[in-house]
C-alpha positions, 0 to 999 in steps of 0.5 A: 870502100877500102880504096876510097879510105886509102885515097883519104889517108893519101890526101891527109898524109899529102896535106901534112907533107905539103905543110911540112908538119908530119912529125916522125912516122909514129906521129904520123900514125897516131895523128891519122889513127893508123899503123906506123907500117901503113904510114910507110906504105901510104909514103910509098904510094905517093912516090909511085905517083912521082913524089920526091919526099924527102925527111928532115931529121932536124925539123922531124918532118917529111917534105917535098923536095920538088913541086908536087901536087895531088888531087884526089876527086870521087863520085860514085852512084848507085842505084837500088830500089829507087834510091840513089846513093852517092858517094863524094870523097868520103861524104855519103848521101841518100837521095829519095824523093828529090831530098838530100839526107846526110848518112855520114860525113867526115 
């Protein structure tokens, strides 16, 4: 589940960078409810995916210097005791007797 949470945070950060409304690393951390250190780690992960990320001090925002697109799709199915639990990008569903009941949605 840590990997899914990390991917969700990457997606959130990517969205902020794409819109050029990140603020400082401290502000990003406050906005995403994560540490400033984790913000830097996420930025490094995006750079590992070859994202050209720069920071504009006058506008106080990160931005992509070149076109970059990040698409994250997650689908996990687990079967136990006749119940199918599916995870779709952070949304959790329980399928019992052909009914979907939402357990948790971000």
